[in-house]
C-alpha positions as CSV (number, residue, x, y, z in Angstrom):
1,M,-0.1,63.6,7.4
2,L,-2.8,61.8,5.4
3,R,-1.7,58.1,5.3
4,K,-2.2,57.7,1.5
5,P,-0.9,54.1,1.4
6,V,-3.3,53.2,4.3
7,V,-6.3,54.7,2.6
8,F,-5.2,53.2,-0.8
9,L,-5.1,49.7,0.7
10,A,-8.5,50.3,2.2
11,I,-9.8,51.1,-1.2
12,L,-8.3,47.9,-2.7
13,A,-9.7,45.8,0.2
14,T,-13.3,46.6,-0.9
15,T,-12.6,45.8,-4.6
16,G,-13.8,42.3,-5.6
17,C,-16.3,42.1,-2.8
18,K,-16.5,38.8,-0.9
19,G,-13.8,37.1,-2.9
20,S,-11.2,39.7,-1.9
21,L,-11.6,38.7,1.8
22,L,-11.4,34.9,1.4
23,G,-7.7,35.1,1.0
24,F,-7.3,36.0,4.6
25,G,-7.9,32.5,5.8
26,A,-8.6,28.8,4.9
27,T,-12.2,29.1,5.9
28,P,-14.7,32.0,6.1
29,A,-14.3,32.0,9.9
30,D,-10.5,32.3,9.6
31,A,-10.8,35.0,7.0
32,A,-13.3,37.0,9.1
33,R,-11.0,36.7,12.1
34,H,-7.8,37.7,10.4
35,A,-9.4,40.5,8.3
36,G,-11.3,41.8,11.4
37,E,-8.2,41.8,13.5
38,S,-6.2,43.6,10.9
39,F,-8.8,46.3,10.4
40,E,-9.4,46.6,14.1
41,S,-5.7,47.1,14.8
42,H,-5.6,50.1,12.5
43,A,-8.9,51.4,13.9
44,L,-7.5,51.3,17.4
45,R,-4.2,52.9,16.3
46,F,-6.1,56.0,15.2
47,D,-8.6,56.1,18.1
48,D,-8.2,59.4,20.1
49,V,-4.4,59.4,20.0
50,V,-2.4,61.1,22.7
51,R,1.3,61.3,23.3
52,D,3.2,61.8,26.5
53,T,5.0,65.1,27.0
54,K,8.5,63.9,26.0
55,F,7.3,62.4,22.8
56,S,5.0,65.2,22.0
57,D,7.7,67.8,22.4
58,A,10.3,65.7,20.6
59,R,8.0,65.0,17.7
60,V,7.8,68.7,16.9
61,K,11.6,69.1,16.8
62,L,12.1,65.9,14.9
63,S,9.8,67.1,12.1
64,R,11.3,70.6,12.0
65,Y,14.9,69.5,11.9
66,A,14.8,66.2,10.0
67,L,17.0,67.7,7.2
68,T,19.2,69.8,9.6
69,P,19.7,67.3,12.5
70,S,22.7,69.2,14.0
71,R,20.1,71.4,15.6
72,I,18.8,68.5,17.8
73,F,21.8,66.1,17.9
74,N,22.8,67.2,21.4
75,D,19.3,68.1,22.7
76,S,18.7,65.6,25.5
77,S,15.0,66.5,25.6
78,V,14.6,64.7,22.3
79,W,16.3,61.4,23.0
80,N,16.2,58.7,25.6
81,H,19.5,57.1,24.5
82,M,22.6,59.1,23.8
83,S,25.8,57.2,23.0
84,E,29.2,58.8,22.6
85,R,30.8,55.5,21.7
86,D,29.2,55.4,18.2
87,S,28.0,59.1,18.0
88,S,24.4,58.1,17.9
89,R,21.1,59.2,19.5
90,E,17.9,57.3,19.8
91,L,14.3,57.9,20.8
92,T,12.3,54.7,21.5
93,L,8.5,54.6,22.1
94,A,5.8,52.2,23.1
95,G,2.3,52.5,21.8
96,G,-0.9,50.7,22.9
97,Y,-4.7,51.0,23.3
98,D,-5.6,52.3,26.7
99,Q,-8.9,50.6,27.6
100,V,-9.4,52.7,30.7
101,R,-9.1,56.0,28.9
102,G,-10.6,54.6,25.7
103,G,-7.9,55.7,23.2
104,Y,-4.4,55.0,21.8
105,T,-1.4,56.2,23.7
106,F,2.3,56.7,22.8
107,R,4.9,56.9,25.5
108,A,8.6,57.4,25.4
109,H,10.1,54.1,26.7
110,T,13.8,53.2,27.1
111,N,13.2,49.5,26.4
112,P,9.9,48.8,24.6
113,E,8.9,45.2,24.4
114,V,7.9,43.2,21.3
115,P,4.2,44.1,20.8
116,N,2.1,41.2,22.1
117,E,-1.4,42.6,22.1
118,L,-3.5,43.7,19.2
119,A,-2.5,47.3,18.0
120,D,0.5,47.4,20.4
121,A,3.5,49.1,18.8
122,R,7.1,50.0,19.3
123,H,9.0,52.7,17.5
124,S,12.6,53.7,17.2
125,M,14.2,56.7,15.6
126,R,18.0,56.7,15.5
127,L,20.3,59.5,14.4
128,A,24.0,58.9,13.9
129,L,26.8,61.4,13.0
130,H,29.4,60.2,10.5
131,A,33.1,61.2,10.2
132,D,32.5,63.4,7.2
133,G,29.8,65.5,9.0
134,A,26.8,63.7,7.4
135,Y,24.0,62.2,9.4
136,S,22.1,59.0,9.0
137,W,18.5,58.4,10.1
138,D,17.2,54.9,10.8
139,T,13.6,54.3,11.9
140,S,11.9,51.1,13.0
141,V,8.2,50.5,13.6
142,D,6.5,47.2,14.7
143,H,2.7,47.2,14.8
144,A,0.7,44.2,16.0
145,I,-2.2,43.3,13.6
146,G,-3.5,40.0,15.0
147,T,-2.8,36.3,14.4
148,M,-2.9,36.0,10.6
149,P,0.1,34.0,9.4
150,A,2.5,36.1,7.3
151,A,2.2,33.7,4.4
152,T,-1.6,34.1,4.4
153,A,-1.2,37.8,3.9
154,G,0.9,37.1,0.8
155,R,-1.9,34.9,-0.6
156,A,-4.6,37.4,0.3
157,L,-3.1,39.9,-2.2
158,A,-3.2,37.3,-5.0
159,V,-6.8,36.4,-4.1
160,L,-7.7,40.1,-4.2
161,F,-6.4,40.4,-7.7
162,A,-8.2,37.2,-8.7
163,S,-11.5,38.3,-7.2
164,A,-11.6,41.3,-9.5
165,E,-11.3,39.1,-12.6
166,G,-14.2,37.9,-14.7
167,Q,-15.2,36.3,-18.0
168,T,-17.5,39.3,-18.8
169,P,-17.0,43.0,-18.0
170,R,-17.8,43.7,-14.4
171,N,-18.8,46.9,-12.6
172,L,-16.8,46.4,-9.4
173,H,-17.9,49.8,-8.2
174,G,-21.5,48.7,-7.9
175,E,-20.6,45.4,-6.3
176,S,-18.2,46.9,-3.7
177,V,-20.7,49.7,-2.7
178,Q,-23.4,47.1,-2.2
179,A,-21.3,44.7,-0.2
180,Y,-19.3,47.3,1.7
181,A,-22.1,49.7,2.7
182,H,-20.5,50.9,6.0
183,S,-17.1,51.4,4.4
184,A,-18.6,53.2,1.4
185,R,-20.3,55.7,3.7
186,A,-17.3,56.2,6.0
187,L,-14.6,56.5,3.3
188,G,-17.0,58.2,0.8
189,R,-17.0,61.3,3.0
190,L,-13.5,62.1,1.6
191,F,-13.3,60.6,-1.8
192,V,-15.6,59.3,-4.5
193,M,-15.0,56.1,-6.4
194,D,-15.9,57.3,-9.9
195,S,-15.5,53.8,-11.4
196,A,-14.1,50.4,-10.8
197,R,-14.2,48.0,-13.7
198,S,-12.7,44.7,-14.8
199,T,-12.4,44.1,-18.5
200,P,-11.7,40.5,-19.7
201,L,-9.2,40.0,-22.5
202,G,-9.0,37.2,-25.1
203,D,-6.2,35.4,-23.3
204,G,-8.2,34.9,-20.1
205,S,-6.7,37.8,-18.3
206,S,-8.5,40.9,-17.1
207,V,-7.5,44.5,-16.8
208,T,-8.8,46.2,-13.6
209,S,-9.1,50.0,-13.4
210,I,-10.2,52.0,-10.3
211,A,-10.8,55.7,-10.6
212,V,-11.1,57.8,-7.4
213,T,-11.5,61.5,-6.8
214,W,-10.5,63.2,-3.5
215,R,-13.3,65.6,-2.5
216,S,-12.2,67.7,0.5
217,E,-15.4,69.8,0.4
218,K,-17.5,66.7,1.3
219,I,-15.9,66.2,4.6
220,R,-15.5,69.9,5.4
221,P,-18.7,70.2,7.6
222,A,-17.6,67.4,9.9
223,M,-13.8,67.8,9.8
224,P,-13.0,71.4,8.6
225,N,-9.3,71.4,9.6
226,F,-8.6,68.0,8.0
227,A,-10.5,69.1,4.8
228,A,-8.4,72.3,4.6
229,Y,-5.2,70.3,4.9
230,V,-6.3,67.9,2.1
231,A,-7.3,70.8,-0.1
232,K,-4.0,72.6,0.4
233,Y,-1.5,69.7,0.3
234,I,-3.2,66.5,-1.2
235,E,-5.5,67.6,-3.9
236,P,-3.0,69.8,-5.8
237,S,-0.5,67.0,-6.0
238,I,0.5,65.3,-9.2
239,Y,2.1,61.9,-8.9
240,R,2.9,58.6,-10.7
241,I,3.9,55.2,-9.3
242,T,4.8,52.3,-11.6
243,L,6.2,48.8,-11.0
244,S,8.0,47.5,-14.0
245,D,10.5,44.7,-14.8
246,R,14.0,45.3,-16.2
247,G,12.7,45.2,-19.7
248,G,10.3,48.1,-19.1
249,K,7.0,46.1,-18.9
250,T,4.6,47.7,-16.4
251,Y,2.7,45.4,-14.0
252,F,1.0,48.0,-11.7
253,S,0.3,51.7,-12.1
254,V,-1.0,54.5,-10.0
255,R,-1.5,58.0,-11.5
256,G,-2.7,61.0,-9.5
257,D,-3.5,64.4,-11.0
258,K,-4.9,67.2,-8.8
259,G,-7.4,65.2,-6.8
260,Q,-8.0,62.3,-9.3
261,M,-6.3,58.9,-8.9
262,L,-6.3,56.0,-11.4
263,V,-5.1,52.5,-10.4
264,R,-4.6,49.9,-13.0
265,W,-3.4,46.3,-13.2
266,R,-3.8,43.2,-15.3
267,S,-4.0,39.7,-13.9
268,R,-5.0,36.1,-14.5
269,G,-5.7,33.7,-11.7
270,G,-4.4,36.3,-9.2
271,M,-1.0,36.6,-11.0
272,L,0.0,40.1,-12.2
273,L,0.8,40.3,-15.9
274,P,2.2,43.1,-18.1
275,L,-0.3,45.9,-18.8
276,E,1.1,46.1,-22.3
277,G,0.2,42.5,-23.0
278,G,2.1,39.2,-22.9
279,S,2.0,36.2,-20.6
280,G,5.1,36.7,-18.5
281,A,4.4,36.5,-14.8
282,M,5.7,39.4,-12.6
283,P,9.2,38.7,-11.3
284,D,10.2,39.1,-7.7
285,T,12.7,41.8,-8.6
286,L,11.2,44.9,-10.1
287,R,11.9,48.6,-10.8
288,L,9.8,51.2,-8.9
289,R,9.4,54.6,-10.4
290,L,8.1,57.6,-8.5
291,D,7.2,61.1,-9.8
292,F,5.7,63.7,-7.6
293,N,5.1,67.4,-7.5
294,T,2.8,69.7,-5.5
295,K,1.9,73.3,-5.2
296,Y,3.6,75.4,-2.5
297,K,2.6,79.0,-2.3
298,L,3.2,80.5,-5.9
299,F,5.3,77.6,-7.3
300,R,5.4,73.8,-7.6
301,V,8.1,71.6,-6.1
302,G,8.9,67.9,-6.5
303,F,10.9,65.4,-8.4
304,S,10.7,63.0,-11.3
305,E,12.4,59.7,-12.3
306,M,13.1,58.5,-8.7
307,F,13.9,54.9,-9.2
308,A,14.3,52.1,-6.7
309,D,15.1,48.4,-6.9
310,F,11.9,46.7,-5.6
311,V,12.4,43.2,-4.3
312,I,9.6,40.9,-3.1
313,Q,10.8,38.8,-0.2
314,R,9.1,35.6,0.8
315,G,10.0,33.4,3.8
316,E,8.5,30.8,6.0
317,H,7.5,33.4,8.5
318,S,7.7,36.7,6.6
319,V,6.7,38.4,3.4
320,G,8.0,41.8,2.5
321,W,9.0,44.5,0.1
322,M,12.5,46.0,0.0
323,M,12.9,49.3,-1.8
324,H,16.5,50.5,-2.4
325,F,17.0,54.0,-3.8
326,K,20.5,54.6,-5.2
327,Q,19.8,57.0,-8.1
328,E,19.2,60.7,-7.6
329,P,16.0,61.9,-9.2
330,K,15.5,65.0,-11.3
331,W,14.5,67.8,-8.9
332,H,11.9,70.4,-9.7
333,L,12.5,73.4,-7.6
334,P,11.9,77.2,-7.9
335,L,14.3,79.2,-10.0
336,F,15.8,81.1,-7.0
337,T,17.2,77.8,-5.6
338,E,19.5,77.5,-8.7
339,T,21.9,79.7,-6.7
340,L,22.2,77.1,-4.0
341,I,24.7,74.2,-4.2
342,R,22.9,71.1,-5.3
343,S,25.5,68.4,-4.4
344,P,23.9,67.7,-0.9
345,L,20.8,66.5,-2.7
346,R,22.8,63.5,-4.0
347,R,23.9,62.3,-0.6
348,P,20.8,60.2,0.2
349,F,21.4,58.1,-2.9
350,Q,25.2,57.6,-2.5
351,G,26.9,54.6,-0.8
352,R,24.3,52.5,0.9
353,G,21.6,54.7,-0.6
354,S,18.1,55.1,1.0
355,E,16.0,52.1,2.0
356,L,12.4,51.4,2.8
357,Y,11.4,47.9,4.0
358,L,7.7,46.9,4.6
359,A,6.9,43.4,5.8
360,L,4.7,41.1,7.9
361,R,6.4,38.8,10.4
362,D,4.8,36.1,12.5
363,D,7.9,34.8,14.3
364,A,8.4,37.4,17.0
365,G,5.6,36.4,19.4
366,P,1.8,35.8,19.6
367,Q,1.0,38.7,17.3
368,T,1.9,39.1,13.6
369,L,3.8,42.3,13.1
370,L,3.5,44.9,10.4
371,V,7.1,46.1,10.1
372,R,8.5,49.2,8.7
373,R,12.2,50.0,8.4
374,T,13.8,53.1,6.8
375,H,17.4,54.3,6.3
376,T,18.6,57.6,4.7
377,E,21.5,60.0,5.0
378,V,21.6,63.8,4.9
379,K,24.4,66.3,4.4
380,E,23.4,69.7,5.8
381,S,23.3,72.7,3.4
382,A,21.4,75.8,2.5
383,I,19.2,74.0,0.0
384,L,18.3,71.3,2.6
385,R,17.5,74.0,5.1
386,W,15.1,75.5,2.6
387,M,13.6,72.1,1.8
388,G,13.3,71.4,5.5
389,S,11.4,74.6,6.0
390,L,8.8,73.4,3.5
391,G,8.4,70.1,5.4
392,A,8.2,71.9,8.7
393,T,5.5,74.2,7.4
394,A,3.4,71.3,6.2
395,M,3.9,69.4,9.5
396,S,2.9,72.5,11.5
397,D,-0.3,72.8,9.4
398,F,-1.0,69.2,10.1
399,Q,-0.2,68.7,13.8
400,G,-3.1,69.6,16.1
401,R,-6.7,69.8,14.9
402,A,-6.1,68.5,11.4
403,E,-4.3,65.4,12.6
404,A,-6.9,64.7,15.3
405,E,-9.6,64.9,12.6
406,E,-7.6,62.7,10.2
407,N,-7.2,60.2,13.0
408,R,-11.0,60.2,13.6
409,F,-11.6,59.7,9.9
410,L,-9.2,56.7,9.7
411,N,-10.5,55.2,12.9
412,E,-14.1,55.3,11.6
413,G,-13.0,54.1,8.2
414,F,-11.2,51.0,9.5
415,G,-14.0,50.3,12.0
416,A,-16.4,50.3,9.1
417,L,-14.2,47.9,7.1
418,R,-14.1,45.6,10.1
419,E,-17.9,45.6,10.3
420,D,-18.3,44.9,6.5
421,A,-15.7,42.2,6.6
422,H,-17.7,40.2,9.1
423,A,-21.0,40.9,7.4
424,V,-19.7,39.9,3.9
425,L,-18.3,36.6,5.3
426,G,-21.4,36.0,7.5
427,I,-19.6,36.0,10.8
428,T,-21.0,37.7,14.0
429,P,-18.2,40.1,15.1
430,T,-16.9,40.4,18.7
431,R,-14.8,43.4,19.7
432,T,-11.2,42.4,20.1
433,P,-10.0,44.5,23.1
């Protein structure tokens, strides 16, 4: 499905123009190399993607039965590891750019190596059966993004925030479109940046606001299936993401309402400050809140007040975000589901809870790895079968032509970002592979 976080980070990368890129390295040459490799790794990842037969077939079943895993637990066509000792199943994959074919390839692999070439990846999806009949899902993804030290990536985000600041009101929209001409054309086929402004305050801080509208009709002539998917599933969505401290002060906010998205933060010297005012720097332990609902046929479905502990982790060779969900949200489901037992909806938030970990690590080999780890548990029931059918329908609409067109859009978007990064920093690019 549409990689909203990926596109969102691409939008942020263009905000603040040249200054937002200098955080990628100690010198313009270092910054150009690191930023170029990072954008290139993502461009390659979405370049004419193919999957071998085992993974292609397994992927359909995994998406269809994610919430009813008993249907695939003993299906040997899905897994390449089946252990009776600990009642677990695992599918492991290797991904990489095939220079002979000229595209990205995923293959089922029983023992994938640590990625050591740009854009290489390894994936693991593990399913385990517990004594009480519940199942746990654990996924692991490592993606090689170049040679940028992990600590540099942490500083780059602070530089991005600082680059948007100013002593006078700034029209960041005009600056970014001028500096990132290729990216504006490539990404602008799907959404329009309505405004991007930085407003200075009396205490030396600045409030930055970015307003974006998703416009599926703009990309319909070139990518009709992708446009139809965005119009059906993305544009009708209403969502809210906030990062706050324990006292309730908000440091970062994203609001989406039927195709329109507004991102806001306040910073001084690259350090995030409360949007409500005050000088307290953002702590490393925060509270993440998610609200989401979207249209499905004649009704809307979703949740509100999904909270997670959000911890920023910094180490010598890694920077990361750990999100731990242990509180069941308020579910918004059609009236007819009231007759179904709701207790299984609490299972993902009980005990260990559900986890999402995102990080950069530079200590596993020659390549810095973009790391993603997830954990959740499910208890099968009628209501989960119904919710699973919604997800299966959405995935069925996505897989095939819509996904191929989305891959092409992302490939071209990240390729344009790479070109602009080198142009902004005055470095002549050389293709990495």
